[in-house]
N, C-alpha and C positions, 0 to 999 in steps of 0.2 A: 504492499501501501504506499501511495506517495505524500511526502508530506506535504503541508503547503502554508501559509503566513498566519493562516488561520486559528491553524492547530498550536501558536505558539502568540499568544494574544500581545504580553507584555514583553517579548522579544522584535514583536514587529510594530508595536509600537513606538518605542524606542528607536529605531532604526531608523520609520518613518521622521519623528520626530527630529532625531536629531545633522536628516539627514535638509531638512524646512528650514532648520537652521541657519544651516553648515548658506545652503542658498540664500536668508535670509544675507546671512553676511558677506559673501560673493558678489552679490548684486549692489550692496552698501545702503542694506535699509537699516541692518541694526549696522553702527559705524566704529563702534570702542568695544572694546573689549573690557570681560566684569572680569578688573583685574587689580579690587581693593582688595582688604584682606580682614573684609567683615565676612559675616554666618552669609551672609545674603549672596550677596556678589560673590563668596566661594562655590555654592553650594551652584549657581546659577554657570559658574565656568566651568561645570563637568558635561554640559551640551554644547559646548562653544568649540568648533575645527574649524582653524583658519586654513589647512591648505588640504586641497585631493591627501593624497598619501596617506594622510594621517587621518582624516574620514573614512577612510577604506580599508585601513590595519583593523578600525576601532569597531563598524560597519560587521567585520568581517570577524573582530571576536566575538560579538554579540548575538552572533548568525548562530558562530558555535557552545555560546551557553545556551543553547534550544532544548540538547541535552538535557540539561541544571531543569527546564523550566516542568521536562515531560516528565520527569523523576521527580521532581518536589512540589507540582500541580502546579495552577498560577496564582493560584492564591501562595501558596508560601513560597513561590518564586518574588510574588512581587512585595511580602515580608520585607525576604532579604534584602530585593531593590533598596528597601527603603531603611531599612539597617545602613548595612551600607553607604549610601549618600550619607546620611545621619551623623554616621558616623568618624567619618571621611570629612567631610565638610565642620564637626569641633576638631578634630585632632588636627589638621591641617590649620583653622583657625589660629589655636595655643600654640602649633607648630612657629607660624610666625613672627608669634607674638612674643616669641621665642630667641628664635636664630633668624627672623628675615629672612623668610624663605621669598622666593622668585615665583611669580602668579608660575599659574600651573592649570592647562585648558586642557578639555579634552577629559571623553569616562571611560579610561585605559586604568587610572586607579580603581576605580569601580571594578573593571574589571581581573586585576589580580586579584581583588578584594573574590569573587568569584571563585576566583580557578584557586587560590588557596584553600574554600571555604570548601572546594569540591573537596579538595585533598585528605581534609584533617576531617570532616563530616563524612568522608566513607563506614564502610563497615568492619575492616580491617582493623584487630588488635595494633596494630602498630601504624606508625607514620613514612609512608615514603619519604624517607631523608633524599633521596637524588632528586626526585622529581620540586618538591621542596626548595634545593640547595640550586632547581636548574628555572625555578619563578626568579629567586634572587640575581643569581649570573646573569640572566636573559635582563634582569633592569638597570645591571653596572653595565655591558656589553652598550645595550641601547644609547645611554648613555655617554660613553665616548666619542668625543669627536662632533658630537652633536651637543652643544650645548641649550640650547634651546627644550631640550625637555624635560619634566621636571622626575627629579628622582625620587624627589620629596612626596610628592603626589603617589610618584607606582606604588612607593616603598607604605606607603600608610594607608592606602587596598590594599597591600600585601597585608600588611599586619592586622587590618580589621574585619579581613576572610580569613586569620586563624583564627582572630578570636570569637569572632561569631558560629565559626565550625565546632571548636571548642562550648561554646554555651551551646549549639544545637545539640550536639551529643550526651552532653552531659541535659541537657530538660527529655531528654529522647528514651533514657536509656532511667528516669526515677519510675 
């Protein structure tokens, strides 16, 4: 049976939403980036993409999350999405106040959150350290030679996924 976008309403909505926001930025309807360091602008920056490759990589990442939406169901997937967005926003705001991090845009941090959540929340008794280390290695390699990539945004996303996965496992087995 062939899957389609209606099988994954949350992932589909996010993809359409960020493509619309990108299009509005591309045609200059949206003229400025939400790069303030208050919670509102940090939250909004998750949905902004300023170049086509960034958009395509994040759309592909969201598409790959559809298996998580299928496994957990759209309602639980949406709850996890909200948790990751809120957690990332709060901690990125705090981190900026402490060490003045640069502006980060895009939903990549949330994608890292879903990835680490998926690793941590699996039913195995032990964690796949190789896969977890690959996530962090990927973040470091993406940063090398590309000064405009937010290491902190990705790191916060990965950590939020780990915390979310640990909370999920604790609640699931109570």
